[in-house]
C-alpha positions as CSV (number, residue, x, y, z in Angstrom):
1,M,17.1,-1.2,-0.7
2,L,19.4,-2.0,-3.6
3,R,20.4,-5.3,-2.0
4,T,16.7,-6.2,-1.5
5,F,15.9,-5.2,-5.1
6,V,18.8,-7.4,-6.4
7,R,17.7,-10.4,-4.3
8,R,14.0,-10.1,-5.2
9,P,13.2,-7.5,-7.9
10,W,9.6,-8.8,-8.4
11,R,8.8,-8.0,-4.8
12,T,10.6,-4.7,-4.4
13,G,9.7,-2.9,-7.7
14,T,12.5,-0.3,-7.7
15,V,15.9,0.5,-6.3
16,V,14.9,4.0,-5.3
17,P,12.5,4.8,-2.4
18,S,9.3,6.7,-3.4
19,S,9.6,10.5,-3.4
20,S,8.1,12.7,-0.7
21,G,5.8,14.1,-3.3
22,L,4.3,10.7,-4.1
23,A,4.0,9.9,-0.4
24,R,2.0,13.1,0.1
25,L,-0.2,12.3,-2.8
26,M,-0.8,8.8,-1.4
27,V,-2.1,10.0,2.0
28,E,-4.1,13.0,0.6
29,D,-7.9,12.5,0.7
30,M,-7.6,9.2,2.5
31,G,-9.5,10.3,5.6
32,L,-6.6,9.3,7.9
33,A,-7.3,12.0,10.5
34,D,-10.6,10.3,11.3
35,A,-9.6,6.7,10.7
36,E,-9.7,4.2,13.6
37,T,-7.8,1.6,11.6
38,V,-5.3,2.1,8.8
39,V,-3.3,-0.6,7.0
40,E,-0.2,-0.1,4.8
41,L,0.9,-2.8,2.4
42,G,4.6,-3.0,1.4
43,A,6.2,-0.6,3.9
44,G,9.6,-0.9,2.2
45,T,11.9,1.8,3.8
46,G,9.0,3.5,5.5
47,V,8.5,6.6,3.3
48,F,4.7,6.2,3.3
49,T,4.7,4.7,6.8
50,R,6.1,7.8,8.4
51,L,3.7,10.1,6.7
52,I,0.7,7.8,7.6
53,A,1.8,8.0,11.3
54,E,1.9,11.8,11.1
55,H,-1.7,12.0,9.7
56,V,-3.6,9.5,11.9
57,K,-5.2,10.5,15.2
58,P,-3.8,9.4,18.5
59,G,-4.9,5.9,19.3
60,A,-5.6,4.8,15.8
61,L,-4.4,1.3,14.9
62,V,-1.8,1.4,12.1
63,L,-0.6,-2.0,10.8
64,S,2.2,-1.8,8.3
65,F,2.9,-5.0,6.3
66,E,6.4,-5.8,4.9
67,I,7.1,-9.3,3.6
68,D,10.9,-8.8,3.5
69,P,12.3,-9.7,6.9
70,S,15.3,-7.4,6.5
71,L,13.2,-4.3,5.7
72,A,10.7,-5.2,8.4
73,S,13.4,-5.4,11.0
74,Q,14.8,-2.1,10.0
75,L,11.4,-0.4,10.5
76,E,10.5,-2.3,13.7
77,G,10.1,0.2,16.6
78,R,11.3,3.2,14.6
79,I,7.9,4.8,13.9
80,P,5.8,5.4,17.0
81,G,2.3,4.2,16.8
82,V,2.9,1.8,13.9
83,R,2.9,-2.0,14.2
84,I,5.2,-3.6,11.7
85,V,3.9,-7.0,10.4
86,N,6.4,-9.2,8.7
87,D,3.9,-11.2,6.7
88,S,2.1,-11.3,3.3
89,A,-0.6,-8.8,2.8
90,E,-2.8,-11.8,1.8
91,N,-3.1,-12.3,5.6
92,L,-4.3,-8.8,6.5
93,T,-7.7,-9.9,7.8
94,S,-6.1,-12.4,10.2
95,H,-3.9,-9.6,11.6
96,L,-6.8,-7.2,11.9
97,G,-8.8,-9.8,13.8
98,A,-5.8,-10.4,16.1
99,C,-6.0,-6.7,16.9
100,G,-9.7,-6.8,17.6
101,R,-10.7,-5.2,14.3
102,S,-12.7,-6.7,11.4
103,T,-11.9,-4.1,8.8
104,A,-9.8,-1.0,8.1
105,D,-11.0,2.5,7.3
106,A,-8.1,3.0,4.8
107,I,-5.6,0.8,3.1
108,L,-2.6,2.3,1.4
109,S,-0.3,0.1,-0.8
110,G,3.2,0.4,-2.0
111,L,3.2,-3.0,-3.5
112,P,4.6,-3.4,-7.0
113,W,1.4,-4.7,-8.5
114,A,2.6,-4.7,-12.1
115,N,5.4,-7.1,-11.1
116,F,3.0,-9.7,-9.9
117,A,1.4,-12.6,-11.7
118,R,-2.4,-12.4,-12.2
119,E,-3.1,-15.0,-9.5
120,L,-1.1,-13.0,-6.9
121,Q,-2.7,-9.7,-8.0
122,E,-6.1,-11.3,-7.5
123,R,-5.3,-12.9,-4.1
124,L,-3.9,-9.6,-2.8
125,L,-6.8,-7.5,-4.1
126,R,-9.3,-9.9,-2.6
127,A,-7.6,-9.5,0.8
128,V,-7.7,-5.7,0.4
129,V,-11.4,-5.7,-0.5
130,A,-12.2,-8.1,2.4
131,G,-10.2,-6.0,4.8
132,L,-11.8,-2.7,3.9
133,R,-15.0,-1.5,5.5
134,P,-17.9,-0.4,3.3
135,G,-17.1,3.2,2.2
136,G,-13.5,2.6,3.1
137,R,-10.7,4.0,0.9
138,F,-7.8,2.2,-0.9
139,A,-4.9,3.9,-2.5
140,T,-2.0,2.5,-4.4
141,F,0.4,3.9,-6.9
142,A,1.6,2.8,-10.4
143,Y,4.7,3.8,-12.3
144,V,3.6,5.4,-15.5
145,P,5.6,3.2,-17.9
146,A,4.5,-0.1,-16.1
147,A,0.8,1.0,-16.1
148,H,0.7,0.6,-19.9
149,F,2.2,-2.9,-20.1
150,P,-0.1,-6.0,-19.8
151,P,0.3,-6.6,-16.1
152,G,-0.4,-2.9,-15.3
153,R,-3.4,-2.8,-17.6
154,R,-4.7,-6.1,-16.0
155,F,-4.3,-4.6,-12.5
156,R,-6.3,-1.5,-13.5
157,S,-9.1,-3.8,-14.8
158,L,-9.0,-5.7,-11.5
159,L,-9.4,-2.5,-9.6
160,K,-12.4,-1.5,-11.7
161,A,-14.0,-4.9,-11.2
162,S,-13.3,-4.8,-7.4
163,F,-14.4,-1.2,-6.5
164,P,-17.4,0.9,-7.6
165,R,-15.2,4.0,-7.6
166,V,-11.7,4.1,-9.1
167,S,-9.9,7.3,-10.1
168,T,-6.4,8.4,-10.8
169,T,-4.4,11.4,-9.7
170,R,-2.0,13.7,-11.5
171,I,1.4,12.2,-12.3
172,V,4.3,12.9,-9.9
173,F,7.2,13.5,-12.4
174,R,9.7,14.1,-9.6
175,N,9.4,10.5,-8.6
176,F,11.6,7.9,-10.2
177,P,10.1,6.5,-12.2
178,P,7.2,9.0,-12.6
179,A,4.0,7.6,-10.9
180,F,0.4,8.3,-10.2
181,V,-2.0,7.1,-7.5
182,Y,-5.1,5.0,-7.9
183,R,-7.9,6.0,-5.5
184,C,-10.6,3.5,-4.8
185,Q,-13.6,3.5,-2.6
186,K,-15.5,0.4,-1.5
């Protein structure tokens, strides 16, 4: 992960994988046990991916996007029931369609939103909204320090403009850096 961060820090976001506490908070209240289709954006080292796989019902489709080829190949075939997609999350609706699905019940994101330019934030968020069924749930996390800088504040505004319901969870202080989860419903 350190090598990936050094090569592309704007894509990776941190040198340390997310904590198990943050991962548990991400999957909590996402309705994964009843979901037919779940999408993960930014699988990284698979911390969230493994927990998602544990919470979905047998036969659910789980697509996990990772744009970095090295990280994607490390995850490929290692988590039963999860299809690793080495592509941009901007293309999630195409990949859903290729699997015979039009939308997902839940989308969970580990993407470093505050690292992205406004245009990329907007394109990715449009893909999320288009790929989520009505009533579907979206969760993503933000690092506490980054959430208060202009890109983090801009992302929060984009969430509120894109979803009728946006809430935040408690802060996970045992994560480095401390983080919280945005929960959104379409």
